[in-house]
C-alpha atoms as an extended CHARMM CRD file, in Angstrom:
* protein
*
       237  EXT
         1         1  UNK       CA            -25.9600000000       31.3970000000       94.0070000000  PROA      1               0.0000000000
         2         2  UNK       CA            -28.7940000000       32.6030000000       91.8950000000  PROA      2               0.0000000000
         3         3  UNK       CA            -30.9240000000       30.1760000000       89.6480000000  PROA      3               0.0000000000
         4         4  UNK       CA            -31.2620000000       30.9800000000       86.0430000000  PROA      4               0.0000000000
         5         5  UNK       CA            -34.5880000000       32.3900000000       85.2710000000  PROA      5               0.0000000000
         6         6  UNK       CA            -36.6630000000       30.9810000000       82.5090000000  PROA      6               0.0000000000
         7         7  UNK       CA            -38.1850000000       33.5980000000       80.4920000000  PROA      7               0.0000000000
         8         8  UNK       CA            -41.3270000000       33.2840000000       78.5300000000  PROA      8               0.0000000000
         9         9  UNK       CA            -39.4190000000       33.2330000000       75.2690000000  PROA      9               0.0000000000
        10        10  UNK       CA            -37.2390000000       30.3390000000       76.4210000000  PROA      10              0.0000000000
        11        11  UNK       CA            -40.2950000000       28.3560000000       77.4480000000  PROA      11              0.0000000000
        12        12  UNK       CA            -41.9050000000       28.9550000000       74.1060000000  PROA      12              0.0000000000
        13        13  UNK       CA            -38.7210000000       27.8840000000       72.3260000000  PROA      13              0.0000000000
        14        14  UNK       CA            -38.6040000000       24.6160000000       74.1900000000  PROA      14              0.0000000000
        15        15  UNK       CA            -42.1910000000       23.9280000000       73.4650000000  PROA      15              0.0000000000
        16        16  UNK       CA            -41.5710000000       24.5700000000       69.7850000000  PROA      16              0.0000000000
        17        17  UNK       CA            -38.5790000000       22.2610000000       69.8530000000  PROA      17              0.0000000000
        18        18  UNK       CA            -40.5840000000       19.4210000000       71.4040000000  PROA      18              0.0000000000
        19        19  UNK       CA            -43.3760000000       19.9120000000       68.9970000000  PROA      19              0.0000000000
        20        20  UNK       CA            -41.0150000000       19.7830000000       66.0570000000  PROA      20              0.0000000000
        21        21  UNK       CA            -39.3560000000       16.6570000000       67.3940000000  PROA      21              0.0000000000
        22        22  UNK       CA            -42.8220000000       15.1020000000       67.6570000000  PROA      22              0.0000000000
        23        23  UNK       CA            -43.4450000000       15.8200000000       63.9140000000  PROA      23              0.0000000000
        24        24  UNK       CA            -40.0830000000       14.7390000000       62.4980000000  PROA      24              0.0000000000
        25        25  UNK       CA            -38.9460000000       12.1970000000       65.1450000000  PROA      25              0.0000000000
        26        26  UNK       CA            -38.8190000000        8.3860000000       65.0480000000  PROA      26              0.0000000000
        27        27  UNK       CA            -42.5490000000        7.8710000000       64.6200000000  PROA      27              0.0000000000
        28        28  UNK       CA            -42.2580000000        9.0850000000       61.0010000000  PROA      28              0.0000000000
        29        29  UNK       CA            -40.3420000000        5.9990000000       59.6540000000  PROA      29              0.0000000000
        30        30  UNK       CA            -43.0700000000        3.6270000000       60.8530000000  PROA      30              0.0000000000
        31        31  UNK       CA            -45.6760000000        4.9160000000       58.4690000000  PROA      31              0.0000000000
        32        32  UNK       CA            -43.0820000000        4.8320000000       55.6930000000  PROA      32              0.0000000000
        33        33  UNK       CA            -42.2860000000        1.1220000000       56.1990000000  PROA      33              0.0000000000
        34        34  UNK       CA            -45.9480000000        0.2090000000       56.5870000000  PROA      34              0.0000000000
        35        35  UNK       CA            -46.9230000000        2.1430000000       53.5270000000  PROA      35              0.0000000000
        36        36  UNK       CA            -44.0830000000        0.5190000000       51.6060000000  PROA      36              0.0000000000
        37        37  UNK       CA            -45.2630000000       -2.8480000000       52.7750000000  PROA      37              0.0000000000
        38        38  UNK       CA            -48.7770000000       -2.1260000000       51.6980000000  PROA      38              0.0000000000
        39        39  UNK       CA            -47.8100000000       -0.6560000000       48.3530000000  PROA      39              0.0000000000
        40        40  UNK       CA            -45.3930000000       -3.4520000000       47.5020000000  PROA      40              0.0000000000
        41        41  UNK       CA            -47.9780000000       -6.2580000000       47.2710000000  PROA      41              0.0000000000
        42        42  UNK       CA            -50.3210000000       -4.2330000000       45.0690000000  PROA      42              0.0000000000
        43        43  UNK       CA            -47.4000000000       -3.3200000000       42.8190000000  PROA      43              0.0000000000
        44        44  UNK       CA            -46.4050000000       -6.9710000000       42.4280000000  PROA      44              0.0000000000
        45        45  UNK       CA            -49.8960000000       -8.2700000000       41.7910000000  PROA      45              0.0000000000
        46        46  UNK       CA            -50.7190000000       -5.7180000000       39.0920000000  PROA      46              0.0000000000
        47        47  UNK       CA            -47.3950000000       -6.4080000000       37.4920000000  PROA      47              0.0000000000
        48        48  UNK       CA            -48.0530000000      -10.1210000000       37.3450000000  PROA      48              0.0000000000
        49        49  UNK       CA            -51.6130000000       -9.5650000000       36.2490000000  PROA      49              0.0000000000
        50        50  UNK       CA            -50.4940000000       -7.1530000000       33.5680000000  PROA      50              0.0000000000
        51        51  UNK       CA            -47.9500000000       -9.7010000000       32.3330000000  PROA      51              0.0000000000
        52        52  UNK       CA            -50.6630000000      -12.3050000000       31.9620000000  PROA      52              0.0000000000
        53        53  UNK       CA            -52.7180000000      -10.1710000000       29.5870000000  PROA      53              0.0000000000
        54        54  UNK       CA            -49.5720000000       -9.4540000000       27.6210000000  PROA      54              0.0000000000
        55        55  UNK       CA            -48.9310000000      -13.1580000000       27.0710000000  PROA      55              0.0000000000
        56        56  UNK       CA            -52.5460000000      -13.7280000000       26.1180000000  PROA      56              0.0000000000
        57        57  UNK       CA            -52.3900000000      -10.7820000000       23.7620000000  PROA      57              0.0000000000
        58        58  UNK       CA            -49.4050000000      -12.1920000000       21.9000000000  PROA      58              0.0000000000
        59        59  UNK       CA            -51.3240000000      -15.3550000000       20.8480000000  PROA      59              0.0000000000
        60        60  UNK       CA            -54.0310000000      -13.0470000000       19.5940000000  PROA      60              0.0000000000
        61        61  UNK       CA            -51.4220000000      -11.2740000000       17.4990000000  PROA      61              0.0000000000
        62        62  UNK       CA            -50.1790000000      -14.5790000000       16.1320000000  PROA      62              0.0000000000
        63        63  UNK       CA            -53.7260000000      -15.5660000000       15.2310000000  PROA      63              0.0000000000
        64        64  UNK       CA            -54.0960000000      -12.5420000000       12.9730000000  PROA      64              0.0000000000
        65        65  UNK       CA            -51.4700000000      -13.8230000000       10.4380000000  PROA      65              0.0000000000
        66        66  UNK       CA            -53.7010000000      -16.8290000000        9.8810000000  PROA      66              0.0000000000
        67        67  UNK       CA            -56.2820000000      -14.5700000000        8.2940000000  PROA      67              0.0000000000
        68        68  UNK       CA            -56.9680000000      -15.7570000000        4.7070000000  PROA      68              0.0000000000
        69        69  UNK       CA            -57.5600000000      -12.6010000000        2.7000000000  PROA      69              0.0000000000
        70        70  UNK       CA            -54.3470000000      -13.3490000000        0.7990000000  PROA      70              0.0000000000
        71        71  UNK       CA            -55.7310000000      -16.5210000000       -0.9040000000  PROA      71              0.0000000000
        72        72  UNK       CA            -58.9150000000      -14.5880000000       -1.6140000000  PROA      72              0.0000000000
        73        73  UNK       CA            -56.8590000000      -11.8910000000       -3.3090000000  PROA      73              0.0000000000
        74        74  UNK       CA            -55.1260000000      -14.4890000000       -5.4980000000  PROA      74              0.0000000000
        75        75  UNK       CA            -58.4730000000      -15.9870000000       -6.5600000000  PROA      75              0.0000000000
        76        76  UNK       CA            -59.4680000000      -13.0980000000       -8.8750000000  PROA      76              0.0000000000
        77        77  UNK       CA            -56.2390000000      -13.4060000000      -10.9360000000  PROA      77              0.0000000000
        78        78  UNK       CA            -57.0900000000      -17.0480000000      -11.5580000000  PROA      78              0.0000000000
        79        79  UNK       CA            -60.4320000000      -15.9220000000      -12.9050000000  PROA      79              0.0000000000
        80        80  UNK       CA            -58.7310000000      -13.6090000000      -15.4230000000  PROA      80              0.0000000000
        81        81  UNK       CA            -57.1690000000      -16.3650000000      -17.6110000000  PROA      81              0.0000000000
        82        82  UNK       CA            -60.5380000000      -18.0570000000      -18.2150000000  PROA      82              0.0000000000
        83        83  UNK       CA            -61.9440000000      -14.7530000000      -19.3940000000  PROA      83              0.0000000000
        84        84  UNK       CA            -58.9920000000      -14.3880000000      -21.7610000000  PROA      84              0.0000000000
        85        85  UNK       CA            -59.3400000000      -17.9920000000      -22.9600000000  PROA      85              0.0000000000
        86        86  UNK       CA            -62.3740000000      -17.1640000000      -25.1250000000  PROA      86              0.0000000000
        87        87  UNK       CA            -60.2550000000      -14.4690000000      -26.8370000000  PROA      87              0.0000000000
        88        88  UNK       CA            -57.8660000000      -17.0340000000      -28.2620000000  PROA      88              0.0000000000
        89        89  UNK       CA            -60.5650000000      -18.8650000000      -30.1980000000  PROA      89              0.0000000000
        90        90  UNK       CA            -60.9950000000      -15.7520000000      -32.5560000000  PROA      90              0.0000000000
        91        91  UNK       CA            -57.1460000000      -16.5490000000      -33.8910000000  PROA      91              0.0000000000
        92        92  UNK       CA            -58.9600000000      -20.3190000000      -34.2540000000  PROA      92              0.0000000000
        93        93  UNK       CA            -61.7010000000      -19.0030000000      -37.1000000000  PROA      93              0.0000000000
        94        94  UNK       CA            -59.0260000000      -17.3440000000      -39.1290000000  PROA      94              0.0000000000
        95        95  UNK       CA            -57.8400000000      -20.6820000000      -40.6430000000  PROA      95              0.0000000000
        96        96  UNK       CA            -60.2910000000      -20.4320000000      -43.6430000000  PROA      96              0.0000000000
        97        97  UNK       CA            -58.7060000000      -21.4140000000      -46.9720000000  PROA      97              0.0000000000
        98        98  UNK       CA            -58.0110000000      -18.3500000000      -49.1270000000  PROA      98              0.0000000000
        99        99  UNK       CA            -59.4830000000      -18.1870000000      -52.6150000000  PROA      99              0.0000000000
       100       100  UNK       CA            -57.3740000000      -18.3860000000      -55.7540000000  PROA      100             0.0000000000
       101       101  UNK       CA            -55.8230000000      -15.0870000000      -56.8460000000  PROA      101             0.0000000000
       102       102  UNK       CA            -57.4750000000      -13.2980000000      -59.7060000000  PROA      102             0.0000000000
       103       103  UNK       CA            -55.5340000000      -13.4400000000      -62.9770000000  PROA      103             0.0000000000
       104       104  UNK       CA            -55.7430000000      -12.0300000000      -66.4800000000  PROA      104             0.0000000000
       105       105  UNK       CA            -54.3470000000      -14.3700000000      -69.1280000000  PROA      105             0.0000000000
       106       106  UNK       CA            -55.2500000000      -16.0840000000      -72.4410000000  PROA      106             0.0000000000
       107       107  UNK       CA            -57.0970000000      -19.4080000000      -72.2900000000  PROA      107             0.0000000000
       108       108  UNK       CA            -55.8840000000      -22.5160000000      -74.1080000000  PROA      108             0.0000000000
       109       109  UNK       CA            -58.5730000000      -24.3030000000      -76.1590000000  PROA      109             0.0000000000
       110       110  UNK       CA            -57.9790000000      -27.4710000000      -78.1920000000  PROA      110             0.0000000000
       111       111  UNK       CA            -59.4730000000      -28.1440000000      -81.6490000000  PROA      111             0.0000000000
       112       112  UNK       CA            -59.0150000000      -30.8660000000      -84.2390000000  PROA      112             0.0000000000
       113       113  UNK       CA            -56.8570000000      -30.9190000000      -87.3540000000  PROA      113             0.0000000000
       114       114  UNK       CA            -58.6310000000      -33.5880000000      -89.3830000000  PROA      114             0.0000000000
       115       115  UNK       CA            -56.4010000000      -36.1880000000      -91.1210000000  PROA      115             0.0000000000
       116       116  UNK       CA            -53.2380000000      -34.4030000000      -89.9390000000  PROA      116             0.0000000000
       117       117  UNK       CA            -51.7680000000      -37.7090000000      -88.7100000000  PROA      117             0.0000000000
       118       118  UNK       CA            -50.2880000000      -36.1390000000      -85.5800000000  PROA      118             0.0000000000
       119       119  UNK       CA            -48.1440000000      -33.6070000000      -87.4780000000  PROA      119             0.0000000000
       120       120  UNK       CA            -49.5070000000      -30.4800000000      -85.7370000000  PROA      120             0.0000000000
       121       121  UNK       CA            -50.1710000000      -32.0260000000      -82.3090000000  PROA      121             0.0000000000
       122       122  UNK       CA            -51.0660000000      -35.2100000000      -80.4070000000  PROA      122             0.0000000000
       123       123  UNK       CA            -52.4010000000      -38.0180000000      -82.6560000000  PROA      123             0.0000000000
       124       124  UNK       CA            -56.0470000000      -38.8720000000      -81.9160000000  PROA      124             0.0000000000
       125       125  UNK       CA            -59.0520000000      -40.6680000000      -83.4310000000  PROA      125             0.0000000000
       126       126  UNK       CA            -59.0600000000      -41.4080000000      -87.0750000000  PROA      126             0.0000000000
       127       127  UNK       CA            -55.5420000000      -40.1870000000      -87.8790000000  PROA      127             0.0000000000
       128       128  UNK       CA            -56.2290000000      -36.6480000000      -86.6680000000  PROA      128             0.0000000000
       129       129  UNK       CA            -54.1770000000      -34.1590000000      -84.6500000000  PROA      129             0.0000000000
       130       130  UNK       CA            -55.2120000000      -32.1210000000      -81.6380000000  PROA      130             0.0000000000
       131       131  UNK       CA            -54.0410000000      -28.5010000000      -81.8340000000  PROA      131             0.0000000000
       132       132  UNK       CA            -53.8810000000      -25.8720000000      -79.0730000000  PROA      132             0.0000000000
       133       133  UNK       CA            -55.2260000000      -22.3700000000      -79.7160000000  PROA      133             0.0000000000
       134       134  UNK       CA            -55.3140000000      -19.3300000000      -77.4130000000  PROA      134             0.0000000000
       135       135  UNK       CA            -57.9660000000      -16.7230000000      -76.7950000000  PROA      135             0.0000000000
       136       136  UNK       CA            -57.6530000000      -13.0420000000      -75.9580000000  PROA      136             0.0000000000
       137       137  UNK       CA            -56.6900000000      -12.3120000000      -72.3060000000  PROA      137             0.0000000000
       138       138  UNK       CA            -59.4870000000      -13.2580000000      -69.9040000000  PROA      138             0.0000000000
       139       139  UNK       CA            -59.9420000000      -12.3830000000      -66.2050000000  PROA      139             0.0000000000
       140       140  UNK       CA            -60.4320000000      -15.4390000000      -63.9690000000  PROA      140             0.0000000000
       141       141  UNK       CA            -59.6240000000      -17.0640000000      -60.6420000000  PROA      141             0.0000000000
       142       142  UNK       CA            -60.1330000000      -20.7330000000      -61.6470000000  PROA      142             0.0000000000
       143       143  UNK       CA            -58.9810000000      -21.2850000000      -65.2230000000  PROA      143             0.0000000000
       144       144  UNK       CA            -60.6820000000      -24.6390000000      -65.7450000000  PROA      144             0.0000000000
       145       145  UNK       CA            -64.2410000000      -23.3080000000      -65.7160000000  PROA      145             0.0000000000
       146       146  UNK       CA            -63.6430000000      -20.4400000000      -68.1840000000  PROA      146             0.0000000000
       147       147  UNK       CA            -61.6540000000      -22.7030000000      -70.5330000000  PROA      147             0.0000000000
       148       148  UNK       CA            -64.2630000000      -25.4930000000      -70.7300000000  PROA      148             0.0000000000
       149       149  UNK       CA            -67.0240000000      -22.8860000000      -70.8400000000  PROA      149             0.0000000000
       150       150  UNK       CA            -65.3780000000      -21.1580000000      -73.8250000000  PROA      150             0.0000000000
       151       151  UNK       CA            -65.0000000000      -24.4760000000      -75.6570000000  PROA      151             0.0000000000
       152       152  UNK       CA            -68.6500000000      -25.4170000000      -75.1060000000  PROA      152             0.0000000000
       153       153  UNK       CA            -69.8860000000      -21.9290000000      -76.0090000000  PROA      153             0.0000000000
       154       154  UNK       CA            -68.3620000000      -22.0930000000      -79.4990000000  PROA      154             0.0000000000
       155       155  UNK       CA            -71.2100000000      -23.0720000000      -81.8380000000  PROA      155             0.0000000000
       156       156  UNK       CA            -69.1740000000      -22.9080000000      -85.0340000000  PROA      156             0.0000000000
       157       157  UNK       CA            -67.6970000000      -26.0190000000      -86.6610000000  PROA      157             0.0000000000
       158       158  UNK       CA            -64.8040000000      -24.2210000000      -88.3050000000  PROA      158             0.0000000000
       159       159  UNK       CA            -62.3430000000      -22.2620000000      -86.1730000000  PROA      159             0.0000000000
       160       160  UNK       CA            -61.8610000000      -19.1840000000      -88.3300000000  PROA      160             0.0000000000
       161       161  UNK       CA            -59.5630000000      -19.7780000000      -91.3230000000  PROA      161             0.0000000000
       162       162  UNK       CA            -57.1950000000      -22.0470000000      -89.4010000000  PROA      162             0.0000000000
       163       163  UNK       CA            -58.5650000000      -25.2410000000      -90.9330000000  PROA      163             0.0000000000
       164       164  UNK       CA            -59.2860000000      -26.5810000000      -87.4220000000  PROA      164             0.0000000000
       165       165  UNK       CA            -62.6290000000      -28.1820000000      -86.5550000000  PROA      165             0.0000000000
       166       166  UNK       CA            -64.7530000000      -28.0710000000      -83.4110000000  PROA      166             0.0000000000
       167       167  UNK       CA            -66.7280000000      -31.3320000000      -83.2390000000  PROA      167             0.0000000000
       168       168  UNK       CA            -68.6330000000      -30.1580000000      -80.1180000000  PROA      168             0.0000000000
       169       169  UNK       CA            -70.4000000000      -27.2600000000      -81.8480000000  PROA      169             0.0000000000
       170       170  UNK       CA            -73.7960000000      -29.0900000000      -81.9500000000  PROA      170             0.0000000000
       171       171  UNK       CA            -73.6230000000      -30.5550000000      -78.4420000000  PROA      171             0.0000000000
       172       172  UNK       CA            -75.6680000000      -29.1170000000      -75.6180000000  PROA      172             0.0000000000
       173       173  UNK       CA            -73.2840000000      -29.3800000000      -72.6540000000  PROA      173             0.0000000000
       174       174  UNK       CA            -72.7740000000      -27.2460000000      -69.5220000000  PROA      174             0.0000000000
       175       175  UNK       CA            -69.7850000000      -27.1780000000      -67.1690000000  PROA      175             0.0000000000
       176       176  UNK       CA            -70.8830000000      -27.5300000000      -63.5160000000  PROA      176             0.0000000000
       177       177  UNK       CA            -67.6030000000      -28.0330000000      -61.6560000000  PROA      177             0.0000000000
       178       178  UNK       CA            -64.1840000000      -29.5660000000      -61.4180000000  PROA      178             0.0000000000
       179       179  UNK       CA            -61.5400000000      -30.7100000000      -58.9550000000  PROA      179             0.0000000000
       180       180  UNK       CA            -57.8000000000      -31.2620000000      -59.0900000000  PROA      180             0.0000000000
       181       181  UNK       CA            -56.3950000000      -34.2840000000      -57.2730000000  PROA      181             0.0000000000
       182       182  UNK       CA            -52.6330000000      -34.3840000000      -57.6120000000  PROA      182             0.0000000000
       183       183  UNK       CA            -51.9420000000      -34.4240000000      -61.3540000000  PROA      183             0.0000000000
       184       184  UNK       CA            -55.4920000000      -35.4840000000      -62.3040000000  PROA      184             0.0000000000
       185       185  UNK       CA            -58.1940000000      -32.9750000000      -63.1970000000  PROA      185             0.0000000000
       186       186  UNK       CA            -61.8120000000      -34.1400000000      -63.0590000000  PROA      186             0.0000000000
       187       187  UNK       CA            -64.5850000000      -32.1080000000      -64.6950000000  PROA      187             0.0000000000
       188       188  UNK       CA            -68.3450000000      -32.5480000000      -64.4460000000  PROA      188             0.0000000000
       189       189  UNK       CA            -70.7810000000      -31.7220000000      -67.2560000000  PROA      189             0.0000000000
       190       190  UNK       CA            -74.4960000000      -31.9520000000      -67.8150000000  PROA      190             0.0000000000
       191       191  UNK       CA            -76.3720000000      -32.2010000000      -71.1060000000  PROA      191             0.0000000000
       192       192  UNK       CA            -76.0870000000      -34.2640000000      -74.2650000000  PROA      192             0.0000000000
       193       193  UNK       CA            -73.6310000000      -34.8820000000      -77.0790000000  PROA      193             0.0000000000
       194       194  UNK       CA            -74.5630000000      -34.2520000000      -80.6850000000  PROA      194             0.0000000000
       195       195  UNK       CA            -71.8020000000      -35.6760000000      -82.8940000000  PROA      195             0.0000000000
       196       196  UNK       CA            -71.4080000000      -36.2000000000      -86.6500000000  PROA      196             0.0000000000
       197       197  UNK       CA            -70.1150000000      -39.7550000000      -86.7200000000  PROA      197             0.0000000000
       198       198  UNK       CA            -67.9370000000      -42.4350000000      -85.1190000000  PROA      198             0.0000000000
       199       199  UNK       CA            -64.6940000000      -40.4940000000      -85.6230000000  PROA      199             0.0000000000
       200       200  UNK       CA            -66.1510000000      -37.5560000000      -83.6960000000  PROA      200             0.0000000000
       201       201  UNK       CA            -66.2870000000      -39.6590000000      -80.4980000000  PROA      201             0.0000000000
       202       202  UNK       CA            -62.4920000000      -39.6800000000      -79.8050000000  PROA      202             0.0000000000
       203       203  UNK       CA            -62.2430000000      -36.1130000000      -81.1170000000  PROA      203             0.0000000000
       204       204  UNK       CA            -64.8850000000      -34.7900000000      -78.6870000000  PROA      204             0.0000000000
       205       205  UNK       CA            -63.3090000000      -36.6420000000      -75.7620000000  PROA      205             0.0000000000
       206       206  UNK       CA            -59.8190000000      -35.3540000000      -76.6430000000  PROA      206             0.0000000000
       207       207  UNK       CA            -60.9840000000      -31.7510000000      -76.9590000000  PROA      207             0.0000000000
       208       208  UNK       CA            -62.5110000000      -31.8220000000      -73.4810000000  PROA      208             0.0000000000
       209       209  UNK       CA            -59.6560000000      -33.6860000000      -71.7670000000  PROA      209             0.0000000000
       210       210  UNK       CA            -56.7740000000      -31.6820000000      -73.2590000000  PROA      210             0.0000000000
       211       211  UNK       CA            -58.4880000000      -28.3400000000      -72.6620000000  PROA      211             0.0000000000
       212       212  UNK       CA            -59.0670000000      -29.2900000000      -69.0040000000  PROA      212             0.0000000000
       213       213  UNK       CA            -55.4540000000      -30.4870000000      -68.5310000000  PROA      213             0.0000000000
       214       214  UNK       CA            -54.0170000000      -27.2820000000      -70.0240000000  PROA      214             0.0000000000
       215       215  UNK       CA            -56.1830000000      -25.1310000000      -67.7320000000  PROA      215             0.0000000000
       216       216  UNK       CA            -55.3160000000      -27.0660000000      -64.5510000000  PROA      216             0.0000000000
       217       217  UNK       CA            -51.6890000000      -27.8560000000      -65.3440000000  PROA      217             0.0000000000
       218       218  UNK       CA            -52.5110000000      -31.5750000000      -65.0090000000  PROA      218             0.0000000000
       219       219  UNK       CA            -51.2520000000      -34.6100000000      -66.9410000000  PROA      219             0.0000000000
       220       220  UNK       CA            -54.4390000000      -36.6770000000      -66.7620000000  PROA      220             0.0000000000
       221       221  UNK       CA            -58.1410000000      -35.8410000000      -67.0900000000  PROA      221             0.0000000000
       222       222  UNK       CA            -61.4460000000      -37.4920000000      -66.2470000000  PROA      222             0.0000000000
       223       223  UNK       CA            -64.7710000000      -36.3020000000      -67.6500000000  PROA      223             0.0000000000
       224       224  UNK       CA            -68.1860000000      -37.1010000000      -66.1810000000  PROA      224             0.0000000000
       225       225  UNK       CA            -71.4180000000      -36.2850000000      -68.0280000000  PROA      225             0.0000000000
       226       226  UNK       CA            -74.6420000000      -36.4210000000      -66.0120000000  PROA      226             0.0000000000
       227       227  UNK       CA            -72.7000000000      -38.3120000000      -63.3230000000  PROA      227             0.0000000000
       228       228  UNK       CA            -71.4030000000      -40.9850000000      -65.7250000000  PROA      228             0.0000000000
       229       229  UNK       CA            -67.8960000000      -41.4180000000      -67.2110000000  PROA      229             0.0000000000
       230       230  UNK       CA            -67.5430000000      -39.9540000000      -70.7010000000  PROA      230             0.0000000000
       231       231  UNK       CA            -66.4980000000      -43.3200000000      -72.2140000000  PROA      231             0.0000000000
       232       232  UNK       CA            -69.7530000000      -44.8530000000      -70.9960000000  PROA      232             0.0000000000
       233       233  UNK       CA            -71.8250000000      -41.9870000000      -72.3670000000  PROA      233             0.0000000000
       234       234  UNK       CA            -70.0770000000      -41.8890000000      -75.7680000000  PROA      234             0.0000000000
       235       235  UNK       CA            -70.2230000000      -45.6670000000      -76.1610000000  PROA      235             0.0000000000
       236       236  UNK       CA            -73.9560000000      -45.3030000000      -76.8310000000  PROA      236             0.0000000000
       237       237  UNK       CA            -73.3670000000      -43.0080000000      -79.7980000000  PROA      237             0.0000000000
């Protein structure tokens, strides 16, 4: 019986087979398990270490909401109202009292009807009457001043052809002011009276008082001359 002969090609094939089995055989898993064992611990430790920074980072994120720029931003609006506060005081100077409106109307001046016994007007003095007369239209704002001023400026005893008398025609008096308190008008004069007799005292007082009351729309009048009541001044005449 003849033995099979190994050729060179068969020997080379076996050698190749053994060499391949040496590369891909059982020894290969060992490195795989060892490498897995070595890689596993590093993977776990980084993971845990990376988790730790993440937890520490989250407190840092929570700390950022505590930043206080928001109150700082609300502070400027609070400063705006104070700056606007000074603006309101300009509506506070507007409360100044307005002046009287300008008017154009006749003035009412009182003169005396001697010995008329109250027939033509209020009874005064020595059985006389006080009579109202009117002037041409006059422009004014306060009627009291122009009315008293017109009466004192008349330097004629007789009032035209009316038969009325002005007993103040010789007096040197000047109107300096007046004030209305309720239904009482008070006027202030300076100067001196020049009258023709005892009966002229009530006549002069009545002319001044009634002219002032008509101008102010009052029912009572007070007259001061050089700071003294008219009755006191005329009592020396």
